[in-house]
C-alpha positions as CSV (number, residue, x, y, z in Angstrom):
1,X,172.0,105.8,90.2
2,X,173.6,104.9,93.1
3,X,172.0,102.4,96.1
4,X,172.0,103.2,99.2
5,X,174.0,101.7,101.8
6,X,172.1,99.8,104.5
7,X,172.9,98.4,107.9
8,X,172.1,94.6,108.8
9,X,170.3,93.1,111.5
10,X,169.2,90.2,113.2
11,X,167.9,88.6,116.3
12,X,169.5,87.6,119.4
13,X,168.9,84.3,119.3
14,X,171.2,84.1,115.9
15,X,174.4,81.8,116.0
16,X,176.6,84.3,117.2
17,X,179.6,83.2,114.8
18,X,177.2,84.7,112.1
19,X,176.6,87.9,113.7
20,X,180.0,88.4,113.9
21,X,180.3,87.1,110.5
22,X,178.1,89.8,109.4
23,X,179.6,92.6,111.6
24,X,182.9,92.0,110.5
25,X,181.9,92.4,106.8
26,X,179.7,95.4,107.1
27,X,181.6,97.0,110.4
28,X,178.1,97.2,112.0
29,X,174.9,95.3,113.0
30,X,171.4,95.7,114.6
31,X,170.8,93.2,117.0
32,X,167.1,92.5,118.2
33,X,165.8,91.5,121.5
34,X,168.7,92.5,123.5
35,X,166.8,93.8,126.3
36,X,163.2,93.0,127.9
37,X,161.3,95.9,128.7
38,X,161.9,95.3,132.6
39,X,165.1,96.0,131.9
40,X,164.8,99.1,129.8
41,X,162.1,100.6,132.8
42,X,164.3,99.3,135.2
43,X,167.5,101.8,133.3
44,X,165.1,104.4,133.1
45,X,163.7,104.8,136.9
46,X,167.6,104.1,137.8
47,X,168.8,107.0,135.5
48,X,166.1,109.5,135.2
49,X,167.5,111.4,138.4
50,X,171.0,111.8,136.6
51,X,169.4,112.7,133.1
52,X,167.2,115.0,135.2
53,X,170.1,116.8,136.7
54,X,172.1,116.8,133.6
55,X,172.6,120.4,131.5
56,X,171.3,120.6,127.9
57,X,174.1,123.1,126.4
58,X,173.0,125.3,123.4
59,X,174.2,124.1,120.4
60,X,178.4,125.2,119.1
61,X,178.3,124.5,115.2
62,X,182.6,123.8,115.7
63,X,182.0,121.5,118.6
64,X,182.3,118.0,118.5
65,X,179.6,117.1,120.4
66,X,176.2,118.8,119.4
67,X,173.9,120.5,121.9
68,X,170.3,120.0,123.1
69,X,171.6,116.5,124.2
70,X,171.3,115.5,127.5
71,X,174.4,113.2,128.7
72,X,175.4,111.0,131.8
73,X,178.7,109.0,132.2
74,X,179.8,106.6,135.5
75,X,176.9,104.3,134.4
76,X,178.4,101.1,136.4
77,X,177.9,102.9,139.7
78,X,174.4,104.4,138.5
79,X,173.0,101.7,137.2
80,X,173.2,97.8,138.3
81,X,170.6,96.8,135.3
82,X,173.3,98.0,132.5
83,X,176.2,96.8,134.5
84,X,174.3,93.1,134.1
85,X,173.8,94.2,130.5
86,X,177.2,95.3,130.1
87,X,178.2,91.2,130.0
88,X,175.3,89.9,127.6
89,X,176.5,86.8,126.1
90,X,176.0,88.5,122.5
91,X,178.5,91.3,123.9
92,X,181.0,88.7,125.2
93,X,181.1,86.6,122.1
94,X,181.3,89.6,119.9
95,X,183.9,91.3,121.8
96,X,186.3,87.7,122.0
97,X,186.1,87.8,118.3
98,X,186.5,90.9,117.4
99,X,189.5,91.9,120.3
100,X,190.8,88.6,121.8
101,X,193.1,88.7,118.7
102,X,195.4,91.6,120.1
103,X,195.1,90.9,123.6
104,X,194.3,88.6,126.4
105,X,191.8,90.2,128.1
106,X,189.4,93.5,127.1
107,X,187.8,95.8,128.7
108,X,184.9,98.0,129.1
109,X,186.0,101.5,127.4
110,X,183.2,104.5,127.9
111,X,179.6,104.7,129.3
112,X,177.3,106.9,128.4
113,X,173.2,107.4,128.9
114,X,172.5,110.2,126.1
115,X,169.4,111.9,125.0
116,X,169.4,113.7,121.8
117,X,166.7,116.3,122.2
118,X,164.9,118.7,119.4
119,X,166.9,120.7,117.4
120,X,170.1,118.7,117.9
121,X,172.1,118.8,114.6
122,X,174.3,115.7,112.9
123,X,177.4,115.1,115.1
124,X,180.9,114.9,112.7
125,X,181.2,111.8,111.7
126,X,184.3,109.8,113.3
127,X,185.7,106.6,114.6
128,X,186.0,105.4,118.0
129,X,189.6,103.9,117.3
130,X,190.6,107.9,116.7
131,X,191.5,107.8,120.3
132,X,194.5,105.9,119.0
133,X,196.1,108.0,116.3
134,X,199.4,106.2,116.2
135,X,197.7,103.7,113.5
136,X,196.4,104.9,110.5
137,X,193.0,103.8,109.6
138,X,192.5,101.3,109.0
139,X,193.6,100.2,112.2
140,X,194.0,96.6,113.9
141,X,190.8,95.6,116.0
142,X,191.1,98.1,118.4
143,X,187.4,98.6,119.9
144,X,184.0,97.4,119.4
145,X,181.0,99.9,119.9
146,X,177.6,99.5,120.8
147,X,174.3,101.3,121.1
148,X,171.5,100.4,123.3
149,X,168.3,101.3,122.2
150,X,166.4,102.4,125.2
151,X,163.7,104.4,123.2
152,X,162.7,103.8,119.9
153,X,165.4,104.9,117.0
154,X,164.4,106.6,114.1
155,X,165.5,108.8,111.3
156,X,163.9,112.0,112.5
157,X,164.7,111.4,116.0
158,X,168.3,111.0,115.9
159,X,168.9,107.7,115.3
160,X,172.9,107.2,115.5
161,X,174.6,108.1,111.7
162,X,176.5,104.8,110.5
163,X,178.6,104.2,107.4
164,X,178.3,100.6,106.8
165,X,182.2,99.4,105.2
166,X,183.7,102.1,106.3
167,X,185.9,99.9,108.8
168,X,187.8,99.0,105.6
169,X,188.6,102.8,104.3
170,X,191.7,104.5,104.0
171,X,191.5,107.8,106.5
172,X,191.2,110.4,103.6
173,X,188.2,108.8,102.3
174,X,184.7,111.2,102.8
175,X,181.7,109.6,102.9
176,X,179.1,110.4,100.6
177,X,175.0,111.3,101.3
178,X,173.9,107.9,100.3
179,X,176.5,105.9,102.3
180,X,175.2,107.3,105.3
181,X,172.7,105.6,107.2
182,X,170.4,107.3,110.4
183,X,169.9,103.6,112.5
184,X,166.4,103.1,113.0
185,X,165.2,100.3,115.8
186,X,163.1,99.3,118.2
187,X,163.7,99.5,122.0
188,X,165.6,96.6,123.5
189,X,167.6,96.3,120.2
190,X,171.5,97.0,120.0
191,X,173.5,98.2,116.9
192,X,176.7,97.1,117.2
193,X,179.8,98.6,115.3
194,X,183.5,98.3,114.8
195,X,186.4,100.6,116.0
196,X,186.8,101.6,112.6
197,X,183.4,102.5,111.3
198,X,182.3,105.8,110.9
199,X,179.5,107.3,112.7
200,X,178.2,110.0,115.0
201,X,175.1,111.2,116.7
202,X,171.9,112.0,114.5
203,X,170.1,115.2,114.3
204,X,166.9,115.4,115.8
205,X,164.7,117.1,113.6
206,X,161.1,116.1,115.5
207,X,159.2,118.8,117.8
208,X,158.8,117.1,120.5
209,X,160.6,113.6,120.7
210,X,164.1,112.6,123.1
211,X,166.1,109.6,121.3
212,X,167.3,107.8,124.5
213,X,170.1,105.4,124.1
214,X,173.1,104.0,126.4
215,X,176.6,103.5,124.6
216,X,179.2,101.0,125.5
217,X,182.6,100.5,123.8
218,X,184.9,98.1,124.5
219,X,188.9,98.2,123.9
220,X,192.3,95.9,124.4
221,X,193.1,95.4,128.1
222,X,196.4,97.0,127.4
223,X,195.3,100.3,126.4
224,X,194.1,103.2,128.5
225,X,190.7,103.7,128.3
226,X,188.6,107.0,127.2
227,X,186.9,106.6,130.4
228,X,188.4,106.5,133.8
229,X,186.6,103.2,135.2
230,X,188.6,102.6,138.1
231,X,187.2,106.7,138.9
232,X,184.0,105.8,138.0
233,X,183.1,103.3,140.3
234,X,183.7,103.3,144.5
235,X,186.2,100.5,145.1
236,X,183.8,99.0,147.6
237,X,181.1,98.5,144.5
238,X,183.6,96.8,142.4
239,X,184.8,94.3,145.4
240,X,181.0,93.5,145.4
241,X,180.6,92.4,141.7
242,X,181.1,89.1,139.8
243,X,185.0,88.2,138.5
244,X,183.8,88.5,134.7
245,X,182.4,92.0,135.4
246,X,185.4,93.2,137.3
247,X,187.2,92.2,134.6
248,X,185.6,93.8,132.0
249,X,186.0,96.8,134.2
250,X,189.7,96.9,134.2
251,X,189.9,96.0,137.4
252,X,192.4,92.8,136.5
253,X,195.8,92.1,134.5
254,X,196.0,91.6,131.3
255,X,199.2,89.1,130.9
256,X,200.1,89.0,127.1
257,X,203.1,87.6,128.5
258,X,204.1,89.8,130.9
259,X,201.7,91.6,133.6
260,X,199.9,94.7,132.4
261,X,198.5,96.2,135.4
262,X,199.3,94.2,138.3
263,X,198.3,94.9,142.1
264,X,198.1,93.5,145.4
265,X,194.7,92.8,146.0
266,X,194.8,92.9,149.9
267,X,195.3,96.8,149.3
268,X,191.9,96.9,148.0
269,X,190.4,95.0,150.3
270,X,192.3,95.1,153.8
271,X,191.8,91.9,156.2
């Protein structure tokens, strides 16, 4: 009988290089204690109006996104707390280790607040790097992904599906049931995974629990992002942010020997 896969975990005060070594080997890692209870409460307060207004659609079994789920994007404009957590020191270290070998600067790719409701099905397993089909798996390091647990994640309420080790697989290898893990973690924990790791939203088989998580993914500074951050946050808000945050939002150049993304800053902030 084959052994089931597991998602490794560590605490936020673990040595950063050891964190990345585990993440690079398994393709996934849960880091506990990333957000405080006050952070989580602030995120709930800031995003609640948008989530309450979000519509939940009936499920289409052929659709990429399962039904019975609330989704909200443009989080950098809507949640000052998440704007700060987006550049958490652990995120910064893991992003540098995973992405800087292929770029001069890396950037935020996607933001989404996700509440998976009762009756939601398992999402189709996929790779974040499938955005860029010009390489075939296993691809070079293109994306680092993360899911912040705002509520508890369990195997029953929609904990993220992860296939440890699949970042090293060929494109045509299919995951066996015992290779798929349903992430379980406490609020304030973060599930990191590499862009080549197979994953998907989990089914919610509970009667009354909504699983609440926040997705951040990051990509190379010279790649087009899945969510256009330049249109998801007003320029006035961008100009008020710290330089590092603006860089992560893509409001900077990825030099890389040339100058991708150059602009005249006087246009953004005319005197």
